N, C-alpha and C positions, 0 to 999 in steps of 0.2 A: 504493499500500500503506499502511496506517495500522499503526504498530508500536507497541502500547501499552506504556509503560517502567513506568508508576506509576499512582497515583491521580490522576485530574483530574476537576474538577468545574466546573461554573458556566461562566463565560466561557471558562476554558481548554478545557473539553470541549468547547464548542460551536464555538470558532475550530479545533480540532483536526478535527473534524467536517465543518465546512464548508470547510475546505483540501481535504479528500476530493473534495467536489462541485466545487470549482475545478478541481482535478486531472482530473475526470472530462471537464469541459467542454473543458480545454485540450489535453487528450490524445485528444479524441473516442473515448474508451474507454466500453464497457459493463460493465467488469468491475472489482471491487474485492476487494483481499484486505487483511482486518483481521488482525492477528497480537496476539489479546489473552493470550498466554500469561502476560505479565507485569502484565495488567491487574488493577484492583481494582473496588471496588464500584462500581456507577452510582447516585448519589443519585436521589431520588424525582422531583426538580424536573427533571433531566436525561433520565430516563425520559419525563417528560411533553413535555420539550422534542423529544426524538428521535420520538415520535410526531406531534407537531403540526407540526413543522418538517423536521426531517431528511429523513424518509421521502420525502415530496413532492418536496422540492428534489433529492435524488440522482436519484429516478425523472425528473423533469423534465430533470435534466442527462444521461441517457442511463443510467444504471444500470439492466443487466438481470440481472446476477449478482454476488452477494455471497458471498464464503467466508469464514466466521470460523474462525480456529484459536482454540479453547476457551481460556479460563484455567486455569492449573495450580492456582490456589486454590480450594478448594470454596465458600468464602463469595463471591468473585469471580463464579463459575460460576453460583452460585445466583441473585445479583444479575443477571448476563445472561440467565438462564431467565426470570426475572420480568419483565425488558424486553421480551424477544421476544414471551412471552405477551401481554403489555399490547398489542403492535402489532397483533396479528391477523393477517388476510391481508394479506401484502405485494404491492406491484406489480412485485416483482422477484423472482427465484429466491435464496433463502437457504438455505445449507446450512454445518452446523458441522462440523469436523474436529477431531480431537485431534492430528493431526500436519501440520506445514507442507507436506510433500510431497504428502500428499493433498490438500490444499486448491489447491496450485498446479496439480496433474495434473488436478483437476476442472476449473478454470478454463481449462486449455491445452486439454482435450478439446472445449471449445465455442468456441475460438478459431479466428477467420477470420484472414487476412493483415492486413486492416486494423485490428484489434482487438488492443489491447494491455491486458495487466496493469499496474494502476497501484497 
């Protein structure tokens, strides 16, 4: 799980995102929960990095299901929308939720015994 607490950009943003990729590998999971309720704007450079680097690395590490709990901030949510729209078709299922419980339930519904939410 990635839990956004505030604004992150550049190296800090990329490090956080790559840690999720490492966890996918280490835990042999195909599911990721991102809690962006406290998140902030995603800078243009980080949107490009997400498109060019993160999506492929996450998928190569086994990501098949990504649940995103949407930011509470209207500005942050708008930034997230722009980022997702920029990505186009993703190689994994991506679903947004307004509530944490809904995101967990969606991931659990597709869970097998060997898969774990990270």
